[in-house]
C-alpha positions in Angstrom: -2.4 -25.5 10.1 -4.7 -22.5 10.4 -8.3 -22.0 9.2 -10.0 -18.6 8.9 -13.8 -18.8 8.8 -15.6 -15.7 7.6 -19.3 -14.9 8.2 -21.7 -12.0 8.1 -21.8 -11.2 4.4 -25.0 -10.8 2.5 -27.3 -8.5 0.5 -28.1 -5.1 1.9 -29.6 -1.8 0.6 -27.6 1.3 0.2 -27.3 3.0 3.6 -27.6 -0.2 5.5 -25.1 -2.0 7.7 -23.4 -5.3 8.0 -20.9 -6.8 10.4 -18.3 -9.3 9.1 -16.5 -11.8 11.4 -13.4 -13.8 10.8 -12.4 -16.5 13.3 -9.1 -18.2 13.3 -8.9 -21.8 14.4 -6.1 -24.4 14.6 -2.8 -24.6 16.3 -0.6 -21.5 16.5 1.5 -19.6 18.9 0.1 -16.1 18.4 -1.8 -13.7 16.1 -0.4 -10.3 15.3 -2.0 -8.0 12.8 -5.5 -8.7 11.5 -6.9 -7.0 8.4 -9.6 -6.9 5.9 -9.3 -6.6 2.1 -11.9 -6.6 -0.6 -12.1 -7.5 -4.3 -14.8 -6.4 -6.6 -15.6 -8.5 -9.7 -13.0 -7.9 -12.3 -10.9 -5.7 -10.0 -7.8 -6.1 -7.9 -7.8 -6.9 -4.3 -7.7 -3.7 -2.2 -6.8 -3.0 1.4 -9.8 -2.0 3.6 -8.7 -1.9 7.3 -6.1 -3.2 9.7 -5.8 -3.6 13.5 -2.6 -4.4 15.3 -2.2 -6.6 18.3 -2.2 -3.5 20.5 -5.4 -2.1 19.0 -4.0 0.5 16.6 -6.2 0.8 13.5 -5.8 2.2 10.0 -8.4 2.5 7.2 -8.5 3.0 3.4 -9.7 6.4 2.5 -12.8 5.0 0.8 -14.2 3.6 4.1 -13.0 6.1 6.7 -15.8 7.2 8.9 -18.1 4.4 7.8 -16.3 1.1 8.7 -14.8 0.1 12.1 -12.4 -2.8 12.6 -12.1 -4.5 16.0 -10.9 -7.7 17.5 -11.6 -10.1 20.3 -8.3 -11.8 21.2 -10.0 -14.3 23.5 -12.0 -15.6 20.5 -9.2 -15.1 17.9 -11.7 -13.1 15.9 -11.6 -9.9 13.9 -14.7 -7.9 13.0 -15.6 -5.3 10.4 -18.6 -3.1 11.2 -19.8 -1.6 8.0 -22.2 1.3 8.1 -23.7 3.6 5.5 -22.9 1.1 2.9 -22.7 2.2 -0.8 -23.1 0.2 -4.0 -19.4 0.7 -4.6 -18.7 -1.4 -1.4 -19.9 -4.5 -3.2 -17.1 -7.0 -3.3 -15.9 -10.2 -1.8 -14.3 -9.4 1.6 -11.3 -11.3 2.8 -9.7 -11.3 6.2 -6.0 -11.7 6.6 -4.2 -12.6 9.7 -0.5 -12.6 10.5 0.2 -15.7 12.6 3.2 -17.2 14.3 2.8 -21.0 14.2 5.4 -21.5 17.0 7.5 -19.2 19.2 10.4 -19.8 16.8 8.6 -18.8 13.6 8.2 -15.5 11.7 4.8 -14.0 11.2 3.1 -15.5 8.1 0.0 -14.1 6.4 -3.1 -16.3 6.2 -6.2 -15.5 4.1 -9.8 -16.4 4.6 -11.9 -17.8 1.8 -13.9 -14.5 1.4 -17.5 -13.5 2.0 -19.7 -11.8 -0.5 -21.1 -8.3 0.3 -23.6 -6.9 -2.1 -25.1 -3.4 -1.7 -28.1 -2.6 -3.9 -28.9 1.0 -4.9 
C-alpha cells in the first residue's frame, strides 16, 4: 500500500513562487516516473511535468521556462518549483508516481490527494 503526501500549496500573488513536494511512503520495490498534473475548477486534469528515474524531464508548454521538476530518490520525493506564477496556474496540483510494489510487478500509477495553488492577480 502506497501513500503520496503533498505539501507546499497555498495562496500567492502573480509573479510569486511556490515549491510543491510529494513524498511517497509505504512498502514498494521501486519508483519509476514521477509527474505533476493540475486541475482547475470545472476543467479537466492536465499534464504539467514529468521526471524519469534517470532524471529526464518534460514540461507542458504552458509552464516551460517557469516550472522545474526535480526528485530526491533517497527521500522518495518529487518537487515542483513554480516561478513567475500566473492566475491561470490556479488549480489543484496532483502528483503521480509509477511504482512497482515488488520485483515481479508491473509499474502502477498512484495519485496524491492534491494540493491547492491559488494565484491572485
